[in-house]
C-alpha positions as a LaTeX table, in Angstrom:
\begin{tabular}{lrrr}
\hline
Residue & $x$ (\AA) & $y$ (\AA) & $z$ (\AA) \\
\hline
Unk1 & 96.02 & 111.85 & 92.71 \\
Unk2 & 95.42 & 115.65 & 92.91 \\
Unk3 & 97.65 & 117.82 & 95.10 \\
Unk4 & 94.67 & 118.67 & 97.11 \\
Unk5 & 94.05 & 115.13 & 98.05 \\
Unk6 & 93.46 & 114.50 & 101.79 \\
Unk7 & 96.21 & 112.83 & 103.76 \\
Unk8 & 93.53 & 110.01 & 104.10 \\
Unk9 & 93.19 & 109.56 & 100.22 \\
Unk10 & 97.09 & 109.69 & 99.72 \\
Unk11 & 97.53 & 107.01 & 102.71 \\
Unk12 & 95.37 & 104.78 & 100.57 \\
Unk13 & 92.05 & 105.06 & 102.51 \\
Unk14 & 90.53 & 102.92 & 105.22 \\
Unk15 & 91.79 & 99.60 & 104.31 \\
Unk16 & 95.43 & 100.63 & 103.80 \\
Unk17 & 95.14 & 102.60 & 107.19 \\
Unk18 & 93.74 & 99.68 & 108.89 \\
Unk19 & 96.68 & 97.50 & 107.69 \\
Unk20 & 99.21 & 99.90 & 109.19 \\
Unk21 & 97.19 & 100.32 & 112.31 \\
Unk22 & 97.18 & 96.32 & 112.66 \\
Unk23 & 100.99 & 96.12 & 112.64 \\
Unk24 & 101.35 & 99.30 & 114.79 \\
Unk25 & 99.00 & 98.16 & 117.58 \\
Unk26 & 100.70 & 94.85 & 117.81 \\
Unk27 & 104.00 & 96.46 & 118.19 \\
Unk28 & 102.66 & 98.86 & 120.83 \\
Unk29 & 100.80 & 96.18 & 122.94 \\
Unk30 & 103.81 & 93.71 & 122.77 \\
Unk31 & 106.53 & 96.50 & 123.52 \\
Unk32 & 108.43 & 95.41 & 126.77 \\
Unk33 & 109.50 & 99.13 & 127.02 \\
Unk34 & 105.90 & 100.37 & 127.35 \\
Unk35 & 104.49 & 97.23 & 129.14 \\
Unk36 & 107.33 & 97.90 & 131.93 \\
Unk37 & 104.73 & 100.51 & 133.24 \\
Unk38 & 102.39 & 98.28 & 135.20 \\
Unk39 & 99.56 & 100.34 & 134.52 \\
Unk40 & 100.02 & 100.19 & 130.69 \\
Unk41 & 100.59 & 96.43 & 130.82 \\
Unk42 & 97.33 & 96.15 & 132.79 \\
Unk43 & 95.50 & 98.10 & 130.11 \\
Unk44 & 97.15 & 96.17 & 127.28 \\
Unk45 & 95.77 & 93.00 & 128.82 \\
Unk46 & 92.43 & 94.36 & 129.73 \\
Unk47 & 91.27 & 95.83 & 126.47 \\
Unk48 & 90.49 & 93.81 & 123.42 \\
Unk49 & 93.19 & 94.03 & 120.88 \\
Unk50 & 90.71 & 93.88 & 117.93 \\
Unk51 & 88.66 & 96.67 & 119.39 \\
Unk52 & 91.67 & 98.92 & 120.16 \\
Unk53 & 92.67 & 98.54 & 116.57 \\
Unk54 & 89.10 & 99.40 & 115.53 \\
Unk55 & 89.18 & 102.74 & 117.41 \\
Unk56 & 92.55 & 103.76 & 116.40 \\
Unk57 & 91.75 & 102.90 & 112.74 \\
Unk58 & 88.63 & 105.08 & 113.21 \\
Unk59 & 90.66 & 107.87 & 114.86 \\
Unk60 & 93.49 & 107.80 & 112.15 \\
Unk61 & 90.90 & 107.81 & 109.41 \\
Unk62 & 89.01 & 110.83 & 110.91 \\
Unk63 & 92.28 & 112.77 & 111.74 \\
Unk64 & 93.62 & 112.30 & 108.31 \\
Unk65 & 90.53 & 113.74 & 106.51 \\
Unk66 & 88.48 & 110.62 & 106.06 \\
Unk67 & 84.79 & 110.15 & 106.35 \\
Unk68 & 84.93 & 108.19 & 109.61 \\
Unk69 & 84.05 & 109.65 & 112.84 \\
Unk70 & 86.06 & 108.94 & 116.00 \\
Unk71 & 83.70 & 107.35 & 118.63 \\
Unk72 & 86.21 & 106.46 & 121.28 \\
Unk73 & 87.03 & 108.37 & 124.58 \\
Unk74 & 89.26 & 111.46 & 124.63 \\
Unk75 & 93.03 & 110.96 & 124.65 \\
Unk76 & 93.32 & 112.50 & 128.12 \\
Unk77 & 90.39 & 110.26 & 129.59 \\
Unk78 & 92.00 & 107.16 & 127.91 \\
Unk79 & 95.61 & 107.89 & 129.24 \\
Unk80 & 95.65 & 110.22 & 132.27 \\
Unk81 & 95.48 & 107.17 & 134.61 \\
Unk82 & 98.31 & 105.41 & 133.14 \\
Unk83 & 101.20 & 107.90 & 134.19 \\
Unk84 & 102.88 & 107.57 & 130.90 \\
Unk85 & 106.45 & 109.04 & 130.83 \\
Unk86 & 108.53 & 111.02 & 128.29 \\
Unk87 & 110.60 & 107.80 & 127.83 \\
Unk88 & 107.58 & 105.76 & 127.10 \\
Unk89 & 106.15 & 108.33 & 124.55 \\
Unk90 & 109.73 & 107.93 & 122.92 \\
Unk91 & 109.08 & 104.32 & 122.89 \\
Unk92 & 105.74 & 104.67 & 121.29 \\
Unk93 & 107.18 & 107.09 & 118.58 \\
Unk94 & 109.90 & 104.46 & 117.95 \\
Unk95 & 107.07 & 101.68 & 117.36 \\
Unk96 & 105.47 & 104.18 & 115.02 \\
Unk97 & 108.82 & 104.69 & 113.04 \\
Unk98 & 109.27 & 100.89 & 112.78 \\
Unk99 & 105.75 & 100.38 & 111.22 \\
Unk100 & 106.15 & 103.58 & 108.95 \\
Unk101 & 109.47 & 101.57 & 107.67 \\
Unk102 & 107.72 & 98.42 & 107.15 \\
Unk103 & 105.25 & 99.89 & 105.10 \\
Unk104 & 107.55 & 102.37 & 103.47 \\
Unk105 & 105.44 & 105.25 & 104.09 \\
Unk106 & 107.15 & 108.34 & 102.43 \\
Unk107 & 108.76 & 110.87 & 104.60 \\
Unk108 & 106.38 & 113.68 & 103.98 \\
Unk109 & 103.31 & 111.71 & 105.06 \\
Unk110 & 105.09 & 110.58 & 108.10 \\
Unk111 & 105.74 & 113.83 & 109.03 \\
Unk112 & 102.04 & 114.86 & 108.61 \\
Unk113 & 101.15 & 111.80 & 110.90 \\
Unk114 & 103.78 & 112.83 & 113.37 \\
Unk115 & 102.13 & 116.11 & 113.58 \\
Unk116 & 98.86 & 114.64 & 114.35 \\
Unk117 & 100.36 & 112.47 & 116.80 \\
Unk118 & 102.33 & 114.85 & 118.74 \\
Unk119 & 99.17 & 117.09 & 118.90 \\
Unk120 & 97.92 & 114.51 & 121.35 \\
Unk121 & 101.02 & 114.37 & 123.53 \\
Unk122 & 99.92 & 116.76 & 126.04 \\
Unk123 & 96.85 & 114.63 & 126.87 \\
Unk124 & 98.90 & 111.41 & 126.95 \\
Unk125 & 102.24 & 112.31 & 128.76 \\
Unk126 & 101.26 & 113.81 & 131.92 \\
Unk127 & 104.46 & 113.25 & 133.82 \\
\hline
\end{tabular}
């Protein structure tokens, strides 16, 4: 693969990304540290798990340079009402790390993904 390959290509494209997102969203939705926030817990039980995985896959593909277009709501609109704390953000990142470990994602790609994830923090952690 060329050195100019997008992160999307280096991650293996949509099928590989979807497999990782599947594991990650299961972790996030089942994480008692996150579900201790009643607003997050309610949201996790209100939305379709399959639909959530679809939108996150779409977003990751788009954000990493794939051909997909993200069709979901903005991060602010999706999270502002949830009162997500700094501690919950840390738990979310821990779930991310566990998924990256499971799929043996190389450190350089993890760092690129973390840069993308952290670019959304101001719209998600409002407390």
